[in-house]
C-alpha positions as CSV (number, residue, x, y, z in Angstrom):
1,M,107.4,106.0,119.1
2,A,104.7,107.4,117.2
3,L,102.0,104.2,117.9
4,E,102.5,104.6,121.3
5,Q,101.9,108.6,121.1
6,E,99.0,108.0,119.0
7,G,97.5,105.2,122.1
8,F,98.9,102.3,121.6
9,K,100.6,100.1,123.2
10,I,103.5,97.4,121.6
11,I,102.5,93.4,122.9
12,N,105.2,92.4,120.8
13,N,108.3,92.8,118.4
14,I,108.3,90.2,116.1
15,T,111.7,89.2,113.6
16,W,111.3,87.6,110.6
17,Q,114.4,86.4,109.0
18,K,114.1,86.3,105.3
19,T,115.9,82.5,104.2
20,N,116.3,84.4,101.0
21,P,117.3,87.5,101.1
22,P,118.5,90.1,97.6
23,P,121.9,90.1,97.9
24,N,124.0,93.3,99.0
25,L,125.0,94.7,95.8
26,A,127.2,97.5,96.8
27,C,129.1,94.8,99.4
28,R,130.2,97.6,102.2
29,C,128.0,96.2,104.8
30,F,125.6,92.7,106.2
31,T,123.1,91.9,104.1
32,H,119.7,92.8,105.3
33,S,117.8,89.7,106.0
34,T,115.4,90.9,108.7
35,E,112.4,92.8,108.8
36,T,110.6,93.8,112.6
37,I,107.1,93.0,112.8
38,L,105.1,95.0,115.4
39,W,102.1,94.2,117.4
40,A,100.0,96.6,118.8
41,K,96.8,97.0,120.1
42,K,94.7,100.3,121.5
43,D,95.7,101.0,124.8
44,N,92.2,101.0,126.6
45,K,89.9,99.3,128.8
46,R,87.4,98.3,125.8
47,S,90.3,96.8,123.6
48,K,91.3,93.3,124.6
49,H,93.9,91.7,124.1
50,L,94.2,87.8,122.2
51,F,96.5,85.4,121.8
52,N,95.7,81.7,120.6
53,Y,98.5,80.3,122.5
54,G,97.6,77.2,122.3
55,K,97.1,77.4,118.1
56,M,100.6,78.9,117.6
57,K,102.4,76.2,119.7
58,E,100.3,73.3,118.0
59,I,101.7,74.7,114.9
60,N,104.9,75.2,115.6
61,G,105.6,71.5,116.4
62,G,104.1,71.7,120.1
63,K,106.6,73.8,121.5
64,Q,105.9,77.5,122.4
65,M,106.6,79.9,119.7
66,K,109.1,82.8,119.6
67,D,109.7,85.8,118.4
68,V,111.9,85.5,115.4
69,W,110.2,83.8,112.5
70,T,111.9,81.9,110.2
71,G,110.6,82.2,105.7
72,S,111.1,82.9,102.6
73,L,110.5,85.7,100.5
74,T,106.7,86.2,98.7
75,K,106.7,83.7,96.0
76,P,106.2,84.9,92.4
77,S,102.3,82.7,92.2
78,E,101.7,85.4,95.0
79,K,102.2,88.2,92.5
80,T,100.0,87.2,89.9
81,E,97.5,90.8,90.4
82,G,100.6,92.8,90.4
83,K,104.1,93.9,92.0
84,H,104.5,95.4,95.3
85,P,108.4,95.7,95.9
86,T,107.9,95.0,99.7
87,Q,104.9,92.4,99.2
88,K,104.7,90.2,102.2
89,P,104.6,86.1,101.7
90,E,100.7,84.8,102.4
91,Y,102.4,82.5,105.2
92,L,103.8,85.0,107.4
93,L,100.1,86.9,107.0
94,E,98.6,83.9,107.9
95,R,100.5,83.2,111.0
96,I,100.0,86.9,112.7
97,I,96.0,86.4,111.8
98,Q,95.7,83.1,113.5
99,A,98.0,84.1,116.8
100,S,96.2,87.1,116.8
101,T,92.1,87.1,116.1
102,E,89.0,84.9,116.0
103,E,86.9,84.5,112.9
104,G,84.4,87.6,113.3
105,Y,86.9,90.3,114.0
106,I,88.2,93.5,111.9
107,I,91.9,93.7,111.0
108,L,93.4,97.6,110.6
109,D,96.3,97.4,107.9
110,P,97.4,101.2,107.7
111,F,100.0,100.0,105.3
112,C,98.2,97.5,103.2
113,G,100.2,97.8,99.8
114,S,98.8,94.8,97.9
115,G,96.7,93.1,100.1
116,T,98.2,90.3,102.0
117,T,97.1,90.8,104.7
118,G,93.1,91.2,103.1
119,V,93.3,88.3,101.9
120,E,94.4,86.5,104.7
121,A,91.7,88.4,106.9
122,L,88.9,86.4,104.7
123,R,90.5,83.0,104.4
124,N,90.4,83.2,108.5
125,G,87.1,84.5,108.3
126,C,87.7,88.0,109.1
127,K,87.1,91.8,107.9
128,F,89.2,93.7,106.8
129,I,90.1,97.8,106.3
130,G,93.3,98.7,104.6
131,I,94.6,101.4,104.0
132,D,97.5,103.0,101.4
133,N,98.6,106.2,99.9
134,E,99.5,105.1,97.0
135,E,96.5,104.3,94.6
136,E,98.3,101.7,91.5
137,Y,98.7,99.4,95.0
138,L,95.3,99.4,96.3
139,K,93.9,98.6,92.6
140,I,96.0,95.6,93.0
141,A,94.6,94.7,96.6
142,K,91.3,95.2,95.4
143,R,91.8,92.8,92.3
144,R,93.5,90.3,94.7
145,I,90.4,90.7,97.9
146,E,88.0,90.4,95.2
147,K,89.4,87.3,93.6
148,E,89.8,85.8,97.0
149,D,86.4,86.8,98.0
150,G,84.4,85.5,94.8
151,K,84.6,88.9,93.2
152,K,82.4,90.6,95.1
153,K,82.5,94.4,94.7
154,L,84.5,96.3,97.7
């Protein structure tokens, strides 16, 4: 896998099961209703691995959280700054950030798209580095993050 070739270790492979996936209009296969979330860390001695087990158990009704997460697609109210075809819902990124970071951490999203990770990073007291190869989506991300951060310039 490319991440492993670049020196990353896969910690968890999480499946997001969408409760309201788009329909399969071709009707030639099963409706695609899941996405894979890879949780990885740099595989070296300086890179620590944090898992907020207690927090995840707390938000899961006192039960150990599993690696299949169920939830809906992004709400229209989260797409006010422009549309991205694969924008992730805020609740999903909030859970990822709360599971694996503490306040002050730096979060890297190398495929930041419309900036949902950046918005949730700010809400959870973290710093954010976002990369994308589509200028249109970077503009959406910048607007969303500036709006969340009180209109500060990036």
